[in-house]
ChimeraX commands (.cxc) that place a marker at each C-alpha (Angstrom):
marker #1 position -0.32,0.09,-0.60 radius 0.5
marker #1 position 1.10,3.41,-0.34 radius 0.5
marker #1 position 2.30,5.80,1.95 radius 0.5
marker #1 position 0.92,9.37,1.57 radius 0.5
marker #1 position 2.81,11.90,2.72 radius 0.5
marker #1 position 1.63,14.89,3.79 radius 0.5
marker #1 position 2.73,19.06,3.58 radius 0.5
marker #1 position 5.14,19.62,5.83 radius 0.5
marker #1 position 3.64,22.07,8.36 radius 0.5
marker #1 position 6.26,25.18,7.11 radius 0.5
marker #1 position 5.35,24.37,3.93 radius 0.5
marker #1 position 1.60,24.59,4.62 radius 0.5
marker #1 position 2.17,28.12,6.04 radius 0.5
marker #1 position 3.84,29.21,2.89 radius 0.5
marker #1 position 1.47,28.42,0.78 radius 0.5
marker #1 position -1.39,29.70,3.40 radius 0.5
marker #1 position 0.89,33.12,3.08 radius 0.5
marker #1 position 1.20,32.90,-0.61 radius 0.5
marker #1 position -1.99,33.18,-0.83 radius 0.5
marker #1 position -2.12,36.13,1.75 radius 0.5
marker #1 position -0.36,38.42,-0.02 radius 0.5
marker #1 position -1.54,37.04,-3.75 radius 0.5
marker #1 position -2.03,41.75,-3.70 radius 0.5
marker #1 position -1.05,44.83,-2.81 radius 0.5
marker #1 position -2.02,45.12,0.54 radius 0.5
marker #1 position -0.79,47.90,2.36 radius 0.5
marker #1 position -1.18,51.23,0.32 radius 0.5
marker #1 position -3.26,52.83,-2.62 radius 0.5
marker #1 position -0.96,53.37,-5.63 radius 0.5
marker #1 position -0.51,56.60,-4.36 radius 0.5
marker #1 position -0.07,55.65,-1.14 radius 0.5
marker #1 position -1.66,58.80,-0.09 radius 0.5
marker #1 position -5.35,58.85,0.86 radius 0.5
marker #1 position -8.25,58.00,2.96 radius 0.5
marker #1 position -8.11,54.48,1.89 radius 0.5
marker #1 position -4.72,54.25,2.95 radius 0.5
marker #1 position -5.41,56.02,6.00 radius 0.5
marker #1 position -8.31,53.34,7.33 radius 0.5
marker #1 position -5.27,50.99,6.35 radius 0.5
marker #1 position -2.92,52.63,8.22 radius 0.5
marker #1 position -5.70,53.26,11.32 radius 0.5
marker #1 position -6.85,49.54,11.15 radius 0.5
marker #1 position -2.89,48.38,11.39 radius 0.5
marker #1 position -1.93,50.45,14.53 radius 0.5
marker #1 position -5.02,48.29,16.32 radius 0.5
marker #1 position -3.67,45.26,14.68 radius 0.5
marker #1 position -0.55,46.41,16.49 radius 0.5
marker #1 position -1.76,47.52,19.72 radius 0.5
marker #1 position -4.11,44.15,20.44 radius 0.5
marker #1 position -2.55,41.62,22.72 radius 0.5
marker #1 position -2.40,38.71,20.86 radius 0.5
marker #1 position -1.36,34.98,21.25 radius 0.5
marker #1 position -4.38,34.91,24.89 radius 0.5
marker #1 position -6.83,32.34,25.82 radius 0.5
marker #1 position -9.77,32.53,22.65 radius 0.5
marker #1 position -12.34,30.29,21.88 radius 0.5
marker #1 position -10.63,28.77,18.92 radius 0.5
marker #1 position -7.23,28.72,20.54 radius 0.5
marker #1 position -6.75,27.31,24.27 radius 0.5
marker #1 position -3.20,28.29,25.00 radius 0.5
marker #1 position -1.15,27.96,28.49 radius 0.5
marker #1 position 1.45,30.10,27.21 radius 0.5
marker #1 position 4.72,31.48,29.47 radius 0.5
marker #1 position 4.12,35.31,29.07 radius 0.5
marker #1 position 7.50,36.03,28.01 radius 0.5
marker #1 position 7.32,33.51,25.61 radius 0.5
marker #1 position 3.55,35.31,24.76 radius 0.5
marker #1 position 4.85,38.71,24.70 radius 0.5
marker #1 position 7.97,36.90,22.76 radius 0.5
marker #1 position 5.53,36.12,19.91 radius 0.5
marker #1 position 3.27,38.98,20.32 radius 0.5
marker #1 position 6.71,41.28,19.42 radius 0.5
marker #1 position 7.10,39.16,16.16 radius 0.5
marker #1 position 4.34,40.07,14.89 radius 0.5
marker #1 position 4.12,43.39,15.81 radius 0.5
marker #1 position 7.68,44.01,14.33 radius 0.5
marker #1 position 6.42,42.14,10.50 radius 0.5
marker #1 position 3.19,44.06,10.89 radius 0.5
marker #1 position 5.73,47.43,11.73 radius 0.5
marker #1 position 8.42,46.38,8.94 radius 0.5
marker #1 position 5.37,45.52,6.75 radius 0.5
marker #1 position 3.41,49.16,7.56 radius 0.5
marker #1 position 7.03,50.74,6.15 radius 0.5
marker #1 position 7.67,49.16,2.96 radius 0.5
marker #1 position 6.09,52.16,-0.06 radius 0.5
marker #1 position 3.79,50.73,-2.27 radius 0.5
marker #1 position 6.37,50.24,-5.12 radius 0.5
marker #1 position 8.33,47.44,-2.73 radius 0.5
marker #1 position 5.23,45.93,-1.55 radius 0.5
marker #1 position 5.90,43.14,-4.02 radius 0.5
marker #1 position 5.70,38.97,-3.54 radius 0.5
marker #1 position 8.48,37.80,-3.13 radius 0.5
marker #1 position 9.52,41.85,-0.93 radius 0.5
marker #1 position 6.56,40.87,1.61 radius 0.5
marker #1 position 7.50,37.08,1.95 radius 0.5
marker #1 position 10.97,37.60,2.93 radius 0.5
marker #1 position 10.18,39.84,5.19 radius 0.5
marker #1 position 7.75,36.56,6.16 radius 0.5
marker #1 position 10.15,34.02,6.67 radius 0.5
marker #1 position 12.66,35.25,8.93 radius 0.5
marker #1 position 9.52,35.84,11.39 radius 0.5
marker #1 position 8.02,31.99,10.38 radius 0.5
marker #1 position 11.42,30.73,10.95 radius 0.5
marker #1 position 11.54,31.84,14.79 radius 0.5
marker #1 position 8.10,29.73,14.92 radius 0.5
marker #1 position 9.66,26.85,14.02 radius 0.5
marker #1 position 10.01,25.63,17.39 radius 0.5
marker #1 position 6.92,26.84,18.77 radius 0.5
marker #1 position 4.04,24.14,19.58 radius 0.5
marker #1 position 2.06,23.72,15.89 radius 0.5
marker #1 position -0.83,25.59,18.51 radius 0.5
marker #1 position 0.72,28.69,17.77 radius 0.5
marker #1 position 2.45,28.59,15.17 radius 0.5
marker #1 position -1.07,28.09,13.85 radius 0.5
marker #1 position -2.16,31.27,16.11 radius 0.5
marker #1 position 0.34,33.25,14.58 radius 0.5
marker #1 position -0.43,32.49,10.55 radius 0.5
marker #1 position -4.63,32.92,12.17 radius 0.5
marker #1 position -2.76,36.30,13.07 radius 0.5
marker #1 position -1.76,37.26,9.35 radius 0.5
marker #1 position -4.56,36.13,7.54 radius 0.5
marker #1 position -7.38,38.66,9.67 radius 0.5
marker #1 position -4.63,41.37,9.15 radius 0.5
marker #1 position -4.10,40.98,5.54 radius 0.5
marker #1 position -7.55,39.07,4.55 radius 0.5
marker #1 position -9.10,42.79,6.32 radius 0.5
marker #1 position -6.09,44.74,3.46 radius 0.5
marker #1 position -6.76,42.40,1.06 radius 0.5
marker #1 position -10.56,43.08,1.16 radius 0.5
marker #1 position -10.29,46.51,1.04 radius 0.5
marker #1 position -8.47,47.08,-2.06 radius 0.5
marker #1 position -10.39,45.04,-3.75 radius 0.5
marker #1 position -14.00,46.26,-3.12 radius 0.5
marker #1 position -12.77,49.96,-2.20 radius 0.5
marker #1 position -14.81,50.04,0.76 radius 0.5
marker link #1:1,2 radius 0.2
marker link #1:2,3 radius 0.2
marker link #1:3,4 radius 0.2
marker link #1:4,5 radius 0.2
marker link #1:5,6 radius 0.2
marker link #1:6,7 radius 0.2
marker link #1:7,8 radius 0.2
marker link #1:8,9 radius 0.2
marker link #1:9,10 radius 0.2
marker link #1:10,11 radius 0.2
marker link #1:11,12 radius 0.2
marker link #1:12,13 radius 0.2
marker link #1:13,14 radius 0.2
marker link #1:14,15 radius 0.2
marker link #1:15,16 radius 0.2
marker link #1:16,17 radius 0.2
marker link #1:17,18 radius 0.2
marker link #1:18,19 radius 0.2
marker link #1:19,20 radius 0.2
marker link #1:20,21 radius 0.2
marker link #1:21,22 radius 0.2
marker link #1:22,23 radius 0.2
marker link #1:23,24 radius 0.2
marker link #1:24,25 radius 0.2
marker link #1:25,26 radius 0.2
marker link #1:26,27 radius 0.2
marker link #1:27,28 radius 0.2
marker link #1:28,29 radius 0.2
marker link #1:29,30 radius 0.2
marker link #1:30,31 radius 0.2
marker link #1:31,32 radius 0.2
marker link #1:32,33 radius 0.2
marker link #1:33,34 radius 0.2
marker link #1:34,35 radius 0.2
marker link #1:35,36 radius 0.2
marker link #1:36,37 radius 0.2
marker link #1:37,38 radius 0.2
marker link #1:38,39 radius 0.2
marker link #1:39,40 radius 0.2
marker link #1:40,41 radius 0.2
marker link #1:41,42 radius 0.2
marker link #1:42,43 radius 0.2
marker link #1:43,44 radius 0.2
marker link #1:44,45 radius 0.2
marker link #1:45,46 radius 0.2
marker link #1:46,47 radius 0.2
marker link #1:47,48 radius 0.2
marker link #1:48,49 radius 0.2
marker link #1:49,50 radius 0.2
marker link #1:50,51 radius 0.2
marker link #1:51,52 radius 0.2
marker link #1:52,53 radius 0.2
marker link #1:53,54 radius 0.2
marker link #1:54,55 radius 0.2
marker link #1:55,56 radius 0.2
marker link #1:56,57 radius 0.2
marker link #1:57,58 radius 0.2
marker link #1:58,59 radius 0.2
marker link #1:59,60 radius 0.2
marker link #1:60,61 radius 0.2
marker link #1:61,62 radius 0.2
marker link #1:62,63 radius 0.2
marker link #1:63,64 radius 0.2
marker link #1:64,65 radius 0.2
marker link #1:65,66 radius 0.2
marker link #1:66,67 radius 0.2
marker link #1:67,68 radius 0.2
marker link #1:68,69 radius 0.2
marker link #1:69,70 radius 0.2
marker link #1:70,71 radius 0.2
marker link #1:71,72 radius 0.2
marker link #1:72,73 radius 0.2
marker link #1:73,74 radius 0.2
marker link #1:74,75 radius 0.2
marker link #1:75,76 radius 0.2
marker link #1:76,77 radius 0.2
marker link #1:77,78 radius 0.2
marker link #1:78,79 radius 0.2
marker link #1:79,80 radius 0.2
marker link #1:80,81 radius 0.2
marker link #1:81,82 radius 0.2
marker link #1:82,83 radius 0.2
marker link #1:83,84 radius 0.2
marker link #1:84,85 radius 0.2
marker link #1:85,86 radius 0.2
marker link #1:86,87 radius 0.2
marker link #1:87,88 radius 0.2
marker link #1:88,89 radius 0.2
marker link #1:89,90 radius 0.2
marker link #1:90,91 radius 0.2
marker link #1:91,92 radius 0.2
marker link #1:92,93 radius 0.2
marker link #1:93,94 radius 0.2
marker link #1:94,95 radius 0.2
marker link #1:95,96 radius 0.2
marker link #1:96,97 radius 0.2
marker link #1:97,98 radius 0.2
marker link #1:98,99 radius 0.2
marker link #1:99,100 radius 0.2
marker link #1:100,101 radius 0.2
marker link #1:101,102 radius 0.2
marker link #1:102,103 radius 0.2
marker link #1:103,104 radius 0.2
marker link #1:104,105 radius 0.2
marker link #1:105,106 radius 0.2
marker link #1:106,107 radius 0.2
marker link #1:107,108 radius 0.2
marker link #1:108,109 radius 0.2
marker link #1:109,110 radius 0.2
marker link #1:110,111 radius 0.2
marker link #1:111,112 radius 0.2
marker link #1:112,113 radius 0.2
marker link #1:113,114 radius 0.2
marker link #1:114,115 radius 0.2
marker link #1:115,116 radius 0.2
marker link #1:116,117 radius 0.2
marker link #1:117,118 radius 0.2
marker link #1:118,119 radius 0.2
marker link #1:119,120 radius 0.2
marker link #1:120,121 radius 0.2
marker link #1:121,122 radius 0.2
marker link #1:122,123 radius 0.2
marker link #1:123,124 radius 0.2
marker link #1:124,125 radius 0.2
marker link #1:125,126 radius 0.2
marker link #1:126,127 radius 0.2
marker link #1:127,128 radius 0.2
marker link #1:128,129 radius 0.2
marker link #1:129,130 radius 0.2
marker link #1:130,131 radius 0.2
marker link #1:131,132 radius 0.2
marker link #1:132,133 radius 0.2
marker link #1:133,134 radius 0.2
marker link #1:134,135 radius 0.2
view
């Protein structure tokens, strides 16, 4: 009977991220205007949000030092992405920022890795829908 091998968690995370950055999500083409300001404010709220805490779908017993470290990694990534000018918001550049953070999560528990991807999807799905619809 043939054996099936499932893709590694890292490969699955990278696939999720590829989907999340399939369009420019951080600024309008000119990098100005109300839509860009709305995205900056949404990003500020995202950064201010306490992360890696118990939620209905994410039950965790993290040490506070680990929680704060994971939160700092996610927030640093969000700040780095915010600094990118619109002309640099390409998939290779954005993925280049994601990969080192993903590497840091290699030693984390699977649930924490999944939650990391969840935060990215939460942030980028919102931004992507705003770019697509213009709302």
